Z-matrix of the N, CA and C atoms (Angstrom, degrees):
N
C 1 1.439
C 2 1.527 1 108.65
N 3 1.336 2 114.71 1 131.53
C 4 1.464 3 120.23 2 -177.62
C 5 1.511 4 108.64 3 -101.26
N 6 1.286 5 117.68 4 129.13
C 7 1.461 6 121.74 5 178.11
C 8 1.517 7 109.88 6 -91.50
N 9 1.357 8 114.80 7 136.08
C 10 1.462 9 119.63 8 178.90
C 11 1.514 10 108.80 9 -93.35
N 12 1.258 11 114.47 10 150.58
C 13 1.463 12 119.15 11 176.15
C 14 1.514 13 109.28 12 -79.16
N 15 1.331 14 117.76 13 163.97
C 16 1.474 15 122.21 14 179.29
C 17 1.520 16 111.96 15 -58.62
N 18 1.315 17 117.43 16 -35.78
C 19 1.453 18 121.10 17 -179.20
C 20 1.527 19 110.54 18 -65.44
N 21 1.319 20 118.19 19 -40.74
C 22 1.453 21 121.95 20 -179.98
C 23 1.534 22 110.89 21 -69.31
N 24 1.329 23 118.90 22 -36.80
C 25 1.466 24 121.77 23 179.49
C 26 1.519 25 111.39 24 -66.39
N 27 1.308 26 120.04 25 -42.02
C 28 1.457 27 123.37 26 -179.09
C 29 1.523 28 111.75 27 -64.34
N 30 1.267 29 118.25 28 -36.37
C 31 1.463 30 121.60 29 -178.73
C 32 1.521 31 110.43 30 -69.88
N 33 1.293 32 118.81 31 -39.46
C 34 1.458 33 120.84 32 -175.23
C 35 1.532 34 114.03 33 -84.29
N 36 1.326 35 120.39 34 -10.30
C 37 1.462 36 121.94 35 -175.79
C 38 1.532 37 115.59 36 -93.11
N 39 1.298 38 122.77 37 -9.24
C 40 1.463 39 122.32 38 -173.97
C 41 1.515 40 112.55 39 -134.76
N 42 1.338 41 114.55 40 179.88
C 43 1.455 42 121.65 41 177.39
C 44 1.523 43 108.54 42 -98.29
N 45 1.294 44 115.20 43 149.65
C 46 1.462 45 118.32 44 176.09
C 47 1.522 46 109.08 45 -83.92
N 48 1.291 47 116.35 46 163.57
C 49 1.460 48 121.90 47 178.64
C 50 1.523 49 111.13 48 -61.41
N 51 1.287 50 117.44 49 -37.21
C 52 1.473 51 121.69 50 179.68
C 53 1.526 52 110.28 51 -66.49
N 54 1.313 53 118.57 52 -41.53
C 55 1.465 54 121.66 53 177.68
C 56 1.529 55 110.92 54 -61.62
N 57 1.316 56 116.97 55 -43.53
C 58 1.467 57 120.59 56 178.63
C 59 1.526 58 111.57 57 -64.39
N 60 1.328 59 117.10 58 -42.45
C 61 1.470 60 120.55 59 178.21
C 62 1.525 61 111.25 60 -62.75
N 63 1.320 62 117.44 61 -39.54
C 64 1.471 63 120.54 62 178.45
C 65 1.525 64 111.51 63 -63.69
N 66 1.313 65 117.47 64 -40.71
C 67 1.469 66 121.56 65 178.80
C 68 1.530 67 110.30 66 -64.86
N 69 1.327 68 117.38 67 -44.37
C 70 1.465 69 121.45 68 179.56
C 71 1.530 70 110.26 69 -63.03
N 72 1.319 71 117.48 70 -43.25
C 73 1.472 72 121.14 71 179.23
C 74 1.522 73 109.90 72 -64.41
N 75 1.316 74 117.62 73 -42.66
C 76 1.466 75 121.38 74 179.41
C 77 1.536 76 111.16 75 -62.12
N 78 1.319 77 116.99 76 -44.29
C 79 1.472 78 120.40 77 177.57
C 80 1.525 79 110.34 78 -62.75
N 81 1.315 80 117.89 79 -40.81
C 82 1.467 81 121.49 80 178.15
C 83 1.519 82 112.18 81 -62.12
N 84 1.314 83 117.67 82 -44.10
C 85 1.468 84 121.61 83 179.50
C 86 1.532 85 110.32 84 -64.84
N 87 1.325 86 116.93 85 -46.24
C 88 1.470 87 120.04 86 -179.69
C 89 1.538 88 111.75 87 -63.40
N 90 1.336 89 117.65 88 -41.43
C 91 1.471 90 119.29 89 179.14
C 92 1.517 91 110.47 90 -67.39
N 93 1.318 92 118.53 91 -34.81
C 94 1.464 93 121.26 92 175.83
C 95 1.517 94 112.16 93 -63.24
N 96 1.317 95 116.00 94 -40.82
C 97 1.468 96 120.61 95 178.05
C 98 1.524 97 110.42 96 -65.30
N 99 1.319 98 117.21 97 -44.70
C 100 1.462 99 121.32 98 179.97
C 101 1.530 100 110.84 99 -62.80
N 102 1.318 101 117.10 100 -44.83
C 103 1.474 102 119.94 101 -179.85
C 104 1.522 103 112.00 102 -65.78
N 105 1.332 104 118.02 103 -32.02
C 106 1.459 105 119.02 104 178.40
C 107 1.533 106 111.23 105 -73.15
N 108 1.312 107 117.35 106 -27.11
C 109 1.464 108 121.15 107 178.02
C 110 1.530 109 110.91 108 -77.48
N 111 1.332 110 116.64 109 -37.65
C 112 1.461 111 120.79 110 -179.06
C 113 1.518 112 108.77 111 -77.55
N 114 1.321 113 116.40 112 129.46
C 115 1.465 114 122.46 113 178.94
C 116 1.521 115 108.02 114 -94.04
N 117 1.330 116 117.18 115 92.75
C 118 1.463 117 121.50 116 -175.47
C 119 1.525 118 111.32 117 -63.27
N 120 1.326 119 117.49 118 -42.11
C 121 1.470 120 119.19 119 180.00
C 122 1.528 121 111.25 120 -66.06
N 123 1.332 122 117.00 121 -34.61
C 124 1.468 123 120.06 122 177.51
C 125 1.521 124 111.91 123 -67.44
N 126 1.324 125 116.27 124 -37.06
C 127 1.465 126 120.68 125 178.20
C 128 1.524 127 109.67 126 -65.60
N 129 1.312 128 116.77 127 -42.81
C 130 1.468 129 120.58 128 178.41
C 131 1.521 130 110.97 129 -64.49
N 132 1.330 131 117.55 130 -40.54
C 133 1.468 132 121.07 131 179.29
C 134 1.530 133 110.17 132 -62.97
N 135 1.323 134 117.70 133 -43.23
C 136 1.466 135 120.66 134 178.70
C 137 1.522 136 111.30 135 -65.85
N 138 1.333 137 117.20 136 -35.78
C 139 1.467 138 120.25 137 176.97
C 140 1.531 139 110.62 138 -64.79
N 141 1.338 140 117.05 139 -42.42
C 142 1.474 141 119.80 140 176.55
C 143 1.523 142 110.79 141 -64.73
N 144 1.332 143 117.62 142 -37.65
C 145 1.461 144 120.75 143 177.55
C 146 1.526 145 111.44 144 -64.06
N 147 1.317 146 117.02 145 -38.49
C 148 1.460 147 120.90 146 176.98
C 149 1.520 148 110.27 147 -64.28
N 150 1.329 149 116.68 148 -40.37
C 151 1.468 150 120.05 149 176.67
C 152 1.523 151 110.52 150 -64.06
N 153 1.319 152 117.65 151 -40.44
C 154 1.470 153 121.01 152 178.61
C 155 1.531 154 110.56 153 -60.15
N 156 1.318 155 116.02 154 -45.57
C 157 1.460 156 120.46 155 179.77
C 158 1.523 157 111.02 156 -59.66
N 159 1.317 158 117.18 157 -45.79
C 160 1.466 159 121.32 158 178.76
C 161 1.512 160 112.56 159 -64.69
N 162 1.340 161 116.41 160 -40.13
C 163 1.465 162 120.31 161 178.90
C 164 1.530 163 111.37 162 -63.00
N 165 1.338 164 117.13 163 -42.60
C 166 1.458 165 119.62 164 178.96
C 167 1.521 166 111.26 165 -64.31
N 168 1.323 167 117.46 166 -35.72
C 169 1.471 168 120.54 167 176.75
C 170 1.524 169 110.96 168 -66.10
N 171 1.337 170 117.71 169 -38.22
C 172 1.473 171 121.00 170 177.11
C 173 1.527 172 110.85 171 -63.70
N 174 1.335 173 116.67 172 -43.50
C 175 1.470 174 120.18 173 178.50
C 176 1.525 175 109.68 174 -65.10
N 177 1.324 176 116.62 175 -40.27
C 178 1.459 177 121.14 176 178.40
C 179 1.530 178 110.60 177 -61.08
N 180 1.317 179 117.62 178 -42.09
C 181 1.464 180 121.25 179 177.79
C 182 1.522 181 110.81 180 -61.28
N 183 1.331 182 116.92 181 -42.93
C 184 1.469 183 120.80 182 178.02
C 185 1.534 184 110.84 183 -62.96
N 186 1.327 185 117.11 184 -39.20
C 187 1.472 186 120.32 185 178.08
C 188 1.529 187 111.22 186 -65.65
N 189 1.312 188 117.07 187 -36.59
C 190 1.465 189 119.59 188 178.98
C 191 1.527 190 111.24 189 -70.36
N 192 1.330 191 117.13 190 -35.13
C 193 1.465 192 119.66 191 174.15
C 194 1.536 193 110.13 192 -64.89
N 195 1.309 194 116.53 193 -40.55
C 196 1.469 195 122.09 194 176.83
C 197 1.536 196 109.61 195 -60.94
N 198 1.338 197 115.83 196 -44.70
C 199 1.464 198 121.07 197 179.64
C 200 1.530 199 110.96 198 -60.85
N 201 1.326 200 116.77 199 -40.30
C 202 1.467 201 120.48 200 -179.75
C 203 1.530 202 111.43 201 -60.87
N 204 1.326 203 117.19 202 -34.08
C 205 1.470 204 120.89 203 178.88
C 206 1.524 205 113.01 204 -85.20
N 207 1.332 206 117.51 205 -39.31
C 208 1.469 207 121.64 206 -170.25
C 209 1.523 208 114.53 207 -103.73
N 210 1.312 209 118.22 208 -11.09
C 211 1.472 210 124.17 209 -177.35
C 212 1.527 211 112.30 210 62.49
N 213 1.309 212 115.73 211 31.16
C 214 1.462 213 122.03 212 176.48
C 215 1.519 214 109.48 213 -175.85
N 216 1.327 215 115.00 214 175.42
C 217 1.462 216 121.62 215 -179.17
C 218 1.528 217 109.06 216 -111.54
N 219 1.326 218 117.94 217 157.87
C 220 1.473 219 119.44 218 175.53
C 221 1.529 220 110.33 219 -57.67
N 222 1.316 221 116.74 220 138.63
C 223 1.464 222 122.17 221 -175.79
C 224 1.523 223 111.19 222 -87.96
N 225 1.326 224 115.77 223 132.18
C 226 1.460 225 122.29 224 173.81
C 227 1.517 226 108.43 225 -164.59
N 228 1.316 227 117.25 226 86.01
C 229 1.457 228 120.33 227 -178.98
C 230 1.522 229 112.39 228 -108.85
N 231 1.321 230 118.20 229 2.98
C 232 1.464 231 120.38 230 -176.08
C 233 1.522 232 112.94 231 -76.34
N 234 1.287 233 119.07 232 -14.86
C 235 1.463 234 122.77 233 -179.65
C 236 1.512 235 109.17 234 158.00
N 237 1.303 236 115.42 235 178.22
C 238 1.461 237 119.83 236 179.70
C 239 1.515 238 109.14 237 -72.51
N 240 1.325 239 116.36 238 124.95
C 241 1.460 240 122.18 239 176.38
C 242 1.515 241 108.44 240 -117.72
N 243 1.309 242 115.98 241 143.50
C 244 1.467 243 119.88 242 177.09
C 245 1.522 244 109.32 243 -63.81
N 246 1.323 245 116.29 244 139.17
C 247 1.464 246 120.16 245 -174.69
C 248 1.518 247 114.22 246 -61.06
N 249 1.347 248 120.61 247 -40.20
C 250 1.468 249 116.32 248 179.68
C 251 1.531 250 112.21 249 -59.18
N 252 1.326 251 117.44 250 -36.67
C 253 1.461 252 120.08 251 179.68
C 254 1.515 253 112.91 252 -78.17
N 255 1.321 254 116.92 253 -44.54
C 256 1.463 255 121.18 254 -174.64
C 257 1.525 256 112.67 255 -75.26
N 258 1.322 257 118.01 256 -29.92
C 259 1.459 258 120.07 257 -172.38
C 260 1.524 259 114.40 258 -114.68
N 261 1.314 260 118.18 259 -3.38
C 262 1.469 261 120.11 260 -177.17
C 263 1.525 262 111.58 261 -61.09
N 264 1.313 263 117.78 262 -48.15
C 265 1.465 264 120.45 263 -176.74
C 266 1.527 265 112.35 264 -64.92
N 267 1.327 266 119.87 265 -49.89
C 268 1.466 267 117.57 266 -177.69
C 269 1.536 268 115.05 267 -74.79
N 270 1.338 269 118.22 268 -27.53
C 271 1.474 270 119.50 269 -171.13
C 272 1.525 271 115.55 270 -107.88
N 273 1.320 272 116.92 271 -40.91
C 274 1.462 273 120.16 272 -169.36
C 275 1.523 274 112.04 273 -65.23
N 276 1.303 275 115.01 274 131.88
C 277 1.460 276 121.81 275 -179.62
C 278 1.512 277 111.74 276 101.15
N 279 1.329 278 117.77 277 -55.69
C 280 1.463 279 120.83 278 -178.15
C 281 1.523 280 113.30 279 -86.06
N 282 1.327 281 117.48 280 -38.97
C 283 1.464 282 120.77 281 -172.92
C 284 1.530 283 113.25 282 -112.82
N 285 1.316 284 116.66 283 -21.58
C 286 1.460 285 121.84 284 177.94
C 287 1.533 286 106.87 285 -154.27
N 288 1.334 287 116.32 286 138.36
C 289 1.473 288 119.29 287 -178.30
C 290 1.521 289 111.42 288 -63.30
N 291 1.315 290 115.80 289 -57.77
C 292 1.465 291 122.00 290 -179.84
C 293 1.518 292 107.77 291 -134.42
N 294 1.319 293 116.27 292 133.27
C 295 1.460 294 119.61 293 177.59
C 296 1.526 295 107.87 294 -75.43
N 297 1.339 296 117.72 295 122.54
C 298 1.465 297 120.44 296 -176.72
C 299 1.527 298 111.94 297 -63.90
N 300 1.312 299 115.07 298 153.64
C 301 1.463 300 120.35 299 173.94
C 302 1.523 301 109.17 300 -121.38
N 303 1.296 302 115.99 301 156.60
C 304 1.456 303 123.41 302 -178.36
C 305 1.533 304 110.29 303 -60.46
N 306 1.337 305 118.21 304 141.48
C 307 1.464 306 120.39 305 179.29
C 308 1.532 307 113.44 306 -59.98
N 309 1.311 308 117.29 307 -25.70
C 310 1.467 309 121.46 308 177.21
C 311 1.525 310 110.36 309 -114.80
N 312 1.305 311 116.73 310 36.25
C 313 1.463 312 123.21 311 -174.54
C 314 1.527 313 111.99 312 -48.01
N 315 1.322 314 115.17 313 130.34
C 316 1.470 315 125.51 314 177.59
C 317 1.523 316 114.90 315 69.23
N 318 1.329 317 118.98 316 2.14
C 319 1.468 318 119.53 317 173.49
C 320 1.524 319 108.25 318 -74.16
N 321 1.309 320 116.72 319 145.55
C 322 1.458 321 121.47 320 -177.97
C 323 1.522 322 111.43 321 -68.99
N 324 1.328 323 114.84 322 141.38
C 325 1.461 324 121.01 323 173.59
C 326 1.519 325 108.54 324 -78.85
N 327 1.322 326 117.23 325 153.46
C 328 1.463 327 120.81 326 178.29
C 329 1.528 328 110.12 327 -63.13
N 330 1.320 329 116.54 328 -38.98
C 331 1.465 330 122.28 329 177.15
C 332 1.521 331 107.43 330 -140.83
N 333 1.313 332 116.13 331 150.50
C 334 1.462 333 120.76 332 -179.76
C 335 1.524 334 109.94 333 -64.06
N 336 1.312 335 116.27 334 128.25
C 337 1.466 336 122.27 335 178.96
C 338 1.521 337 108.09 336 -120.76
N 339 1.304 338 118.42 337 128.45
C 340 1.470 339 123.44 338 177.99
C 341 1.534 340 111.02 339 56.09
N 342 1.309 341 117.89 340 27.47
C 343 1.448 342 121.21 341 -177.72
C 344 1.524 343 113.34 342 78.92
N 345 1.332 344 118.01 343 6.86
C 346 1.460 345 122.64 344 -179.85
C 347 1.526 346 109.18 345 -102.08
N 348 1.316 347 116.55 346 145.34
C 349 1.458 348 119.99 347 -178.20
C 350 1.523 349 113.19 348 -116.17
N 351 1.334 350 118.02 349 -8.52
C 352 1.472 351 120.80 350 -179.28
C 353 1.523 352 110.70 351 -131.81
N 354 1.322 353 115.49 352 154.89
C 355 1.461 354 120.99 353 175.15
C 356 1.528 355 109.53 354 -67.70
N 357 1.324 356 115.92 355 145.90
C 358 1.455 357 121.49 356 177.55
C 359 1.521 358 109.69 357 167.43
N 360 1.330 359 116.21 358 175.73
C 361 1.460 360 122.30 359 174.60
C 362 1.518 361 106.80 360 -105.59
N 363 1.323 362 116.15 361 130.77
C 364 1.465 363 121.31 362 -173.98
C 365 1.522 364 110.31 363 -123.13
N 366 1.325 365 115.50 364 144.79
C 367 1.467 366 122.64 365 -177.00
C 368 1.512 367 109.22 366 -125.07
N 369 1.329 368 115.24 367 141.07
C 370 1.463 369 121.29 368 174.64
C 371 1.516 370 108.20 369 -153.05
N 372 1.324 371 116.36 370 140.54
C 373 1.471 372 120.71 371 179.22
C 374 1.525 373 109.25 372 -118.23
N 375 1.337 374 114.83 373 177.44
C 376 1.454 375 119.50 374 177.39
C 377 1.533 376 109.93 375 -75.39
N 378 1.310 377 115.13 376 168.02
C 379 1.464 378 121.41 377 -177.44
C 380 1.524 379 111.22 378 -71.65
N 381 1.328 380 114.66 379 150.11
C 382 1.455 381 122.64 380 178.36
C 383 1.524 382 108.41 381 -120.71
N 384 1.307 383 116.55 382 139.88
C 385 1.464 384 119.95 383 -177.70
C 386 1.531 385 112.49 384 -78.68
N 387 1.314 386 118.16 385 -31.54
C 388 1.465 387 120.70 386 -176.62
C 389 1.531 388 110.33 387 -123.02
N 390 1.311 389 116.02 388 154.12
C 391 1.459 390 120.60 389 179.47
C 392 1.526 391 110.46 390 -66.78
N 393 1.315 392 116.24 391 140.94
C 394 1.460 393 120.97 392 177.56
C 395 1.518 394 114.89 393 82.28
N 396 1.321 395 117.44 394 3.87
C 397 1.467 396 118.93 395 -179.56
C 398 1.516 397 111.03 396 -78.33
N 399 1.308 398 115.81 397 166.64
C 400 1.453 399 121.53 398 177.29
C 401 1.526 400 109.10 399 -101.01
N 402 1.311 401 116.02 400 147.26
C 403 1.458 402 121.42 401 -179.71
C 404 1.527 403 110.42 402 -80.48
N 405 1.329 404 115.44 403 157.54
C 406 1.461 405 120.65 404 176.99
C 407 1.525 406 112.39 405 -106.21
N 408 1.331 407 116.88 406 -15.83
C 409 1.467 408 121.83 407 -179.20
C 410 1.527 409 109.28 408 -141.81
N 411 1.325 410 115.37 409 153.24
C 412 1.462 411 119.98 410 177.40
C 413 1.518 412 110.49 411 -152.14
N 414 1.314 413 114.82 412 165.09
C 415 1.464 414 123.22 413 170.83
C 416 1.522 415 106.70 414 -138.97
N 417 1.329 416 115.80 415 133.43
C 418 1.461 417 122.04 416 169.80
C 419 1.521 418 104.78 417 -112.36
N 420 1.320 419 116.70 418 127.86
C 421 1.461 420 118.88 419 -176.42
C 422 1.511 421 111.43 420 -135.31
N 423 1.319 422 113.74 421 160.91
C 424 1.462 423 122.48 422 175.15
C 425 1.518 424 107.64 423 -147.99
N 426 1.310 425 115.40 424 168.62
C 427 1.459 426 120.73 425 175.37
C 428 1.525 427 107.66 426 -105.34
N 429 1.326 428 115.78 427 124.88
C 430 1.459 429 121.61 428 178.81
C 431 1.527 430 109.88 429 -85.28
N 432 1.314 431 116.37 430 158.73
C 433 1.466 432 121.44 431 178.72
C 434 1.521 433 112.29 432 -86.31
N 435 1.326 434 117.34 433 -26.26
C 436 1.459 435 120.73 434 178.31
C 437 1.522 436 108.88 435 -120.49
N 438 1.308 437 115.81 436 137.98
C 439 1.460 438 120.31 437 -177.04
C 440 1.521 439 111.54 438 -64.36
N 441 1.331 440 117.88 439 -34.24
C 442 1.464 441 120.07 440 -179.34
C 443 1.527 442 111.25 441 -63.58
N 444 1.328 443 118.13 442 -31.38
C 445 1.470 444 120.95 443 177.94
C 446 1.521 445 110.98 444 -69.53
N 447 1.312 446 116.81 445 -32.95
C 448 1.467 447 120.94 446 -176.86
C 449 1.522 448 112.23 447 -76.73
N 450 1.308 449 118.53 448 -22.11
C 451 1.466 450 119.85 449 -175.74
C 452 1.521 451 113.18 450 -68.41
N 453 1.332 452 118.53 451 -20.32
C 454 1.463 453 121.13 452 -179.84
C 455 1.528 454 111.07 453 -62.50
N 456 1.310 455 117.02 454 -35.63
C 457 1.466 456 121.22 455 -178.35
C 458 1.529 457 109.02 456 -152.71
N 459 1.322 458 115.16 457 60.05
C 460 1.464 459 119.07 458 -177.05
C 461 1.525 460 110.15 459 -66.56
N 462 1.312 461 115.16 460 148.92
C 463 1.468 462 120.18 461 -178.10
C 464 1.527 463 111.58 462 -57.39
N 465 1.325 464 117.00 463 -37.68
C 466 1.460 465 119.70 464 -178.24
C 467 1.528 466 112.49 465 -67.14
N 468 1.338 467 118.26 466 -18.20
C 469 1.465 468 120.64 467 178.54
C 470 1.530 469 112.86 468 -91.35
N 471 1.329 470 117.87 469 -7.76
C 472 1.466 471 120.85 470 179.78
C 473 1.520 472 109.99 471 -75.16
N 474 1.316 473 116.63 472 136.20
C 475 1.462 474 121.01 473 -178.04
C 476 1.531 475 111.59 474 -61.53
N 477 1.323 476 118.07 475 -41.97
C 478 1.464 477 120.42 476 -179.51
C 479 1.521 478 112.20 477 -63.10
N 480 1.329 479 117.26 478 -30.09
C 481 1.460 480 121.08 479 178.97
C 482 1.518 481 111.37 480 -81.26
N 483 1.327 482 116.75 481 -45.42
C 484 1.467 483 119.67 482 -176.28
C 485 1.523 484 112.16 483 -69.49
N 486 1.331 485 118.19 484 -29.69
C 487 1.472 486 120.03 485 178.88
C 488 1.525 487 112.29 486 -88.20
N 489 1.327 488 117.47 487 -11.23
C 490 1.460 489 120.55 488 -179.79
C 491 1.518 490 113.84 489 84.08
N 492 1.340 491 118.29 490 8.08
C 493 1.465 492 120.39 491 178.61
C 494 1.529 493 111.57 492 -62.58
N 495 1.329 494 116.71 493 -35.52
C 496 1.464 495 121.74 494 173.70
C 497 1.531 496 105.74 495 -117.18
N 498 1.307 497 116.29 496 116.81
C 499 1.462 498 121.42 497 -171.41
C 500 1.524 499 112.38 498 -74.50
N 501 1.337 500 115.40 499 150.61
C 502 1.453 501 121.99 500 169.33
C 503 1.503 502 117.30 501 75.75
N 504 1.328 503 118.50 502 21.33
C 505 1.468 504 117.72 503 -178.40
C 506 1.516 505 113.78 504 -119.80
N 507 1.295 506 118.18 505 3.15
C 508 1.456 507 120.76 506 178.44
C 509 1.527 508 107.57 507 -91.86
N 510 1.336 509 115.96 508 81.07
C 511 1.461 510 118.34 509 -170.42
C 512 1.520 511 112.15 510 -133.97
N 513 1.290 512 116.12 511 -152.24
C 514 1.458 513 126.85 512 -164.01
C 515 1.527 514 116.54 513 -53.13
N 516 1.325 515 113.49 514 169.76
C 517 1.466 516 122.09 515 -174.52
C 518 1.521 517 114.03 516 -65.19
N 519 1.316 518 119.16 517 -29.04
C 520 1.460 519 121.23 518 -176.20
C 521 1.523 520 112.24 519 -89.52
N 522 1.312 521 117.67 520 2.39
C 523 1.467 522 122.17 521 -179.71
C 524 1.528 523 109.62 522 -77.82
N 525 1.323 524 116.24 523 127.90
C 526 1.464 525 123.29 524 179.93
C 527 1.526 526 107.35 525 -125.30
N 528 1.320 527 116.86 526 134.38
C 529 1.458 528 118.22 527 -178.37
C 530 1.515 529 114.28 528 -148.30
N 531 1.323 530 113.88 529 165.71
C 532 1.461 531 122.25 530 171.84
C 533 1.514 532 106.83 531 -129.99
N 534 1.321 533 115.66 532 155.52
C 535 1.459 534 120.95 533 -178.26
C 536 1.517 535 110.28 534 -138.06
N 537 1.346 536 115.15 535 172.29
C 538 1.461 537 118.60 536 176.29
C 539 1.536 538 108.55 537 -62.31
N 540 1.332 539 116.58 538 144.68
C 541 1.464 540 119.44 539 -173.51
C 542 1.523 541 115.22 540 -71.40
N 543 1.294 542 119.31 541 -23.41
C 544 1.472 543 120.09 542 -177.15
C 545 1.495 544 111.87 543 -106.69
């Protein structure tokens, strides 16, 4: 058995400064490559789109609860109205605690979509013949940030939009909406 001196043991037991620097540089280069491949803004946009989809479903559920009690939906056929304003009085408190708002509420859209210029949730119902009547159909819509998010329930695929029962909602590719189920 050969005994090593203290000097030989210290050299073989650790990493040199150059080895450590090379590892740190390699990790830095690899993380830079990974971050350049990952589209952080796209991930955030898809996350906001997912929130929009869930929010519209929550509002839709509140409208269906309202329908179960009133046998109709709140009337608003004059144009697209923001949901907090159009639905706060009939729904908030009894059917939904707080009406959700868009994660980018009131921020300008890159291009006008469906005649809208800002992000938000919009509500519109079918026409009513007499004042104070309840609507039989509705559409709640928003503008998505990514086109792939809008394809799940695009406004042009909604029956109320394609048949013209609810006016002005058969529009652009980024339009996402929900409607009454029947």
